[in-house]
N, C-alpha and C positions, 0 to 999 in steps of 0.2 A: 306454433315456434318450435324447427330443426331443432333440434338437439347439437349441443358442441361435440364432435369428434375429436378424441385424445387418443395419442397412439404412446406406447411406454413401450423402450426399446432396450429396455434393461430392467433384471429386477429390482424392485423398491420395497420396502417392507409394507407389508400386507393394511398397517394402521394408512397410510396414504391412498393404496387402491382402496379402502372402504370410504374414503374421502369423497373420491371420485364417484365411486361405486354408488354411495346416499345420494349424492345429488342426481334430482329428477330432469336438468338440463345438459346433463353430461350423458355420453354414450364411450365407454372407453374399450381398448383392446390392447392386451398384451402379446409382445411379438419378439420376446426377449433374445438377444444375440444375433437379430434379421441385418445382414449385409447392407452395406452400401445401394451394390448393383439389385438389390430388392426393395430396398427401400423407393429410390430415388422414384422409380413409377406414380406411385401411390403416398409420395409425400403431402403433395396437394389435395388429399382428399381430407386431411387433417385439420384442424382448427389449432392443434397443439400437439407438440413430442414433447416426451418428457423422456431423457437418460440420463446415464451414468457415466461410466468413462467407457462403455463398450462401444459408444456410436462416436463415431469422428464426424462432427456436422461441419462438411468442407462447402467451398463456393459453388461445385460444380452440384453438389446435393438438393442446394435451394436454389439452381439455376432458374427450377420452373417452379416456385412455391405455392401455386394455387392459392388457395385460402388461408394457408400455413400463418399465422398470425404469432404463435409464442412458443420458445422453445424454452423448456427448463431442463435445469443441469440440478438433481439430487447430490449437492454437495456443496464443497468451497470453489473447488478448481475450476475454470474455461479454459484450459488450453486445449480441447478438443473441439470447442465451437471456436468458428469463422465469425469473428464478432463482427467485424467492419462490412464484410458481404451481408451480414442477416439483418445489418442498420440499412445496408443500402435498398434491402427489399422491403424495408417497413417491419421488420420480425422483434417480437421483442426479446430478447436474453434474457434470461433471470436464474440467480442460483438459490443457496440456503447456506447462509456463510453463519449462521447461528445455531445451528440444528446440534450441534455435535461439541461447543463450547466446551461443556463439562465432561465431554470425552476426552480430547486434548488434555484440558487439564488437570485430570484425572490420571494420565497417562503420566505427565511430568512428573506428578508426585510418586506414581508408583518407580519412574525411573531413578529418581532422587534416592527413594532409599535402597532400591537395588543396587544402585553405584556405591552406598553410602557403606552398605553391609555386604559387597559382593554376593548378594543373593543368588544370580544366575549362576556364580563359576563354584560355590558351595552347593550348589542341588546338581551340577553338573558331576562333581567329584564324590558324591556320596552314593547317586549313580553307579558311577563306574567301580565303585565298590572299598574307596578312600573312607576314612574317617578321621582326619587332618583338622582339627578344632585350631589350631596354633597359626594355620595358613589364612585363616581368614577374619582375621581381627580387622575390625570395621573402625566406620567415624559417626558418633550421634551427631542426629541434627539440634537436638536441643541445644539451644543457647548460641547454637551457632548463626553466622550471617547471611540472611541469603540476599545476593543481587538481581534486580528481574530487568533486566533491560526489553523494555515493550509492557505498557500496562495500560494495556487495553481489555479486553474482556476474558483472555485466558490468562494474561498478565495478572488480572487485579482479581480473579478467583483463586490462581494461584499463591498470592499472596495472603488471602482470608485463609485457605488451609495451612501455609506452612506457619502460619503465629498460632495455630492450634496446636504445633509440634513445640511450644515454644521457642521458634525461630525469631532472632530478629530480622525485621525487613526493610532495605533501600533499593530504590529504585532510580532508573535511569530512561528518562523521556521526553525529548523535547517538546514534545508537542500534546503532553498533556500538561493539564492548571494543577497548581500546587495545591489548590481545594480538594483536586478527586482523590491526591495521595493524602491527605491530611484525614478525608474521613474513612480511609481504608487505614488509616495508623502506622502508614508507609513513609520513610522519609526519601523525599524527590529528591534528586543529585542533581548540577547544571553539568555537571564533569563526568562523562563515561569514564573515565582514565581515574577518576578517585574512585568511582566505583569499583572497580577492576579490584585495586588496590585493597579495597574493604573486606571483599565478599570474602567467606570460607564457600559459599555454595554459587554458582551463575546459570541461570537459564535465560532462553532467549523468546521472546516472543514477538518478534516482530514480521511485516512481511518482508519479503525479500524484491529490495530495490538496487536502482545504483548505488543509491547512498547506503543499503545495510549490506550488499554483496562484500566479502571480506572483510567487514567491520572488526573482528579480532583477526591479528594477523600474527607474524612473528615477535614483532615489537612488542604488542603489548601483554605475553604471555610471562614478560619479565618483569611487568606490573603486578601479577598478581601473585597470593603469598603462594605458597610452598603446600604440597598435599590440597589445592583448589579441588574440589569437584565440579567439571561441566556439563549442563544436561543442555539440550536441542531438540526440539521435539516440535520446532517452528517451518523451519525453512532449511533444505542444503545449501552450503554458500554463505551464512551468515558468518560461521565460523571456516575460516581457511583451514582445509582437511589436511593439507602436509605439513604447518605448522601447529596444530591438534596431533599429530602422528607422532611428529617428534617429540613434542613435550608430554603426550601420554607415555612414550616409549623411554625417555631418561629419567621418569621419574619425581618432574615437577607438578606433573596434575596426579593426584590420588587416583581419580577413576572418573569414566566419560560414560553418559548418558545418551545415546544417539536416535532416533527414532530417522531421520528423513537425512537425504543424502545429495550432493551436488549432481551427482549422476547415478538415475536409478531406472532399472533393478542395480542392485550394487554388491552383487555377487563374488566381484572382484575387488574390492576396496581392500585397500591393505591395512586401513583401521581395524576391521576383523581381525588379522593377526595378533595383535596386544590381548592377554588376557584382564588388562582392566579398563576394557572399554567394551562396553555393554550395548549390543543394537536388535533394533525391530525393525520390521519391511514397512515402513512407513504407516504404521495402523492408529495413528493418531484418531482418527474417527468412528474406528470399528468395533464400534458397540452397539449390541441391540436397541440400547436405546439413543443412541447418534443417529444411526440408521430410521431410527423411527423418528427421532425429531428431523431430518431431511426430508423423509419420504411426505410426512405432515405439511409441513413448511410449504413443501414447493409445491403439493396439490392444493395446498389452500390458495397460491397466490395466482398458481395458472389458471383457477376459478373465477377468482375474483378479476385477473387482466382481460377475460374471455368477456364478462360482465359489467367491466367498466369499473368498477371497485375499485378500492384501495388497495397497493401493495407497493414494497418499499424494496425489494432486493434483486429491480432490476437494471444490469450493468450496461442497458443506452437505452434512450428514447428516441428512437428514431423520427417522430415525431414533431418534436418539440423544436430544433430547428428546422427541420420541412417546413415548417407553418410560417417563417418568416420570409420576406422577401430575401433575393439574391445578396441585395447590399445588406442588410441585416444579420444575414446568416454571416457576413465577413467579420461582422462588430464581435457577431455570438464569438468565432473561431477565436479572434484575437482577444478579448475577455477572457477566456479559456488561459489562453497562453499568458496572458497578463497574470494571471492566477499562481500558475506554475512559477514564472522568474518570480513574484514575491514571496512564495514561499521558500524560494533558496536563498534570499538577499535578505530578508528581514531577520534580526534578532530575536530571541525571547519567545514566550510561547501565546497564541493569539486570544486576542479577549474579543475583538472585537473585528467586523469585518462591512465595510460602507461600501456599495455603489451608486457612482452616479451619472447620471445618464444626462448629455446636454446636446440639446437642440431638437430641431422640427423633427428630427428621422423616429423620435422617441416619447414625441406629445401622446401614440396612441398605445395603450396598454396590451401587451401579445401574452396573456397568461396559459400556459397548458393544461385544456379541459377534457383532456381524455382520462387519466385519471384524476380520482378524488384524493387530496392529501391535506392535512393541516396549513402546509403554508403554500401561499399564491405567490410566492417570489416570481419575477419576471426573467425568462429565460438565461439573461445576461446577467445577474446574480446567480444562478443556479449553476452556470457555465464560470464563473469567477470560483464559485466554492467547490466545485469537482477540479478544475485546475489546481485549487491551492491544497487542497485537501491529499490529493494524488500523488504527491510527490513523497509523503509519508505511509499511508496507507497503500498507495497501487491500486493492485486486482482488485480491491474490497470498493472501493469509489466507484458510482455512477450517476449521471444526472439526478438519478430518480433520488437517492438515497443521500448524495452529498447533503441537504439540507438537517436530514436526520444525525449523522454524521457533526455536522457543525454544533445542533441544537445538543446533542450526547456530550461535547468536550466544551459545553456552555459558551459559546462562541455567540454573542450578539450579530446578529445580522439586521442590516438594514440597506434600504434603497431608496433614492428622494432623485427627484427631476432638476434641471436648470435650464434657463433660456438661453443663457450663457456663462462660459466661464473663463475670466482670465482674458485670453486673448483666444479663446477657441468658440467658435458657435456648432461644433459635430465634435465631438469628444466622449469617452468613455471614460469612468476614473474610480480607480479601485485603492481606497481604502486600509490600511491593515494596522492594528492596534493590538500591540503584545502588551506583553508586562515589562517590557524592558523602552520600547520606541515606537514611533507610528510613522510609517511607512506610504506615502503614498505617489501611485502610477497614474499617467495618464495615457491613453492610446486613441486613434483616429485610422479610418481608411483611404487612403488617399484616391485621387481618379483612375488613376492605373488597376485599383483593385488590391494594392497591397494594405496591409494590415501593418502598423505601425507606434513602438513605444517612442511617446514625443516628449515625455519626462518624467524623472522620477525628483521627487521632494523638489528642491530647489533646482536640478540639472535639467537644462533642456537638451534632449537628444534625438537622433533618429534611427531608432533601431531595429533590426527586422526580427522578428521572437520567433526565430528559428534556428536549431542548429546549436553549435558546442560554442561554448564563450568562457574566458577569460574575463570577471568582474574584478577590477579594483578601484580602491579610493586611494588618494595620496594626498599629499601635503604640495602646493603646486609651486616647486620647484622644478629649477633645472634637470636634467640629467635624468631621472626617472623613467619615462616614457624608453628613453634609449637602454637604458638597462634591461626591462621588459622585455623588450625586442633583442637584443645583444641572447639572452637568456633561452627566450623563446628559439633563437636561431640555430644555437650553439648544440639543442636536444633535437632538433631537426623537427620541428613545429612550425609548419608553414601557416602564414597569417592571411587571411582572405579578405578582412575587413578592419577598419578600427576607427570607433566612436567616440570623441573626448570632448567632455562637457568641462568649464569651471564656472566655479560661481564667487562672489565678492568675498567671502570667507578664508577665502585663501586656500581652498581645496579644492581638486579635480576627481570627474569619474571618467571611467573607461570601460565600455566593451572590447573587446577583442576579442573578435572571430576566426576561430582556427581548424583545420582541416584535420588536425586529429589528436586524440584527447590526452589532455596533461594530466600526467600522473601526480602524487601527493608528495613526491620526492621534488620533482619541478617547481610545482607550487608553496612548498616550504622555501626554496632560495629567490622564488620571487617576494615572497613575506616578508624576507630579512633583507630584502633593498632599503636604503633611509632615506625616510619619509613614506614608506609603503604604511596608510592606515590600516588596511584588511586586503585580501584576494581572495576569490572565491573560484571554484569552478562552478558552471550556469551549462545546464543542458535541456534544451525547450524543444 
């Protein structure tokens, strides 16, 4: 049997290369720093490539992929890989998101201590010949309240370590169940603004999504305690940098610890001017153990993928959808979009997700057999999970790992088949149950190959799940729709479409397709309309 050939284009930890070298079925080469011009003619000779950030895998680079089957990124970020282009070529793209969890956790704790005691400034002062003890009056972490925004892997590890310092730990994460917070002895808040008001120290551990970008803005700082400490070792852009600068400068904030910036390299960022802002150049994963972890994970995963064994950190799965007939691929796409829609309009923390397949189209099971996993869900279920979870977890979610993330969040997943469902003979149904409500969405594909959402709960609609929408529910009374249109018009928001549904209980629901983004100020104005029950911005 010929050996699998693997090319490593960036230096990775020796432990990862040892795994490759010890496998009798693998032959690897290290060409660290190879240019794309040099790589393109030879890339098709390899079964897999492993890179970090030095190689940019473009559509042009893999235009003729030859026998290339796997691209492995020894780290979390995949900004340097054209995932769509790789998927079209049937190439698996994978990363190692868990390998540096403890590295990021410990940097957060280090930043917290450094910011509380102003250690970097004291170090700099003494090395410059000063002995000024009074200048560096700090704050103890003991008995202080730590507010964690994002209680995932890193946030949970920070919580455990903070408690050993004698801190009271509270958290805000609308996608984590209360039972997980209870197991960590962490009080889970439903309201982020209340958490901001109660925290002495704030730390952020969320991905950067449309929902979390500028999550903390100028108006939020007025809610915080005086002398609060703010730590961000997650993603630049979660905390608005202009607002952070002003509040660190005017003394509202005691100190700040930042490892990540909205624009990097951040050598010209004005936050660097302030004495109470302590910074590092995005080194969250930079420990020898962290680099060893990602190297080991990616080496093992690449080998497993080539051999057809279990792996979970792929960010695409090119064969799952491609093995479906063209019509069923349209249902697959529609189900993923329904998952994204459900995540944005459903209140509460998900407890169960049920996928129902209706009609003769779905009589025959179509399960993915290319890899071995403990989950045997139909592709449509995987699509729903990915769409639903991606709203909160963004880059972390793939078709392969979505079922694992659902399991990790204790979301019960089920699927069933029906010959008929109410008035429909061909239908996909997504039911999401949370701790606050149950939301049911139905979708289908029409003869013109357009996927549509045809009902949400008791509301019958005809919605194309694509684009930016204003979604709202209101009491069915005259004037509401007109006022919505007036507000949008006054702010220069053009309406591209309007889908309205009414029910017997005196309520109406609408999806207004808009050409421009609606900011939060406009949304608040719409929410104040008499008779409005709820209003949200939905992006699909």
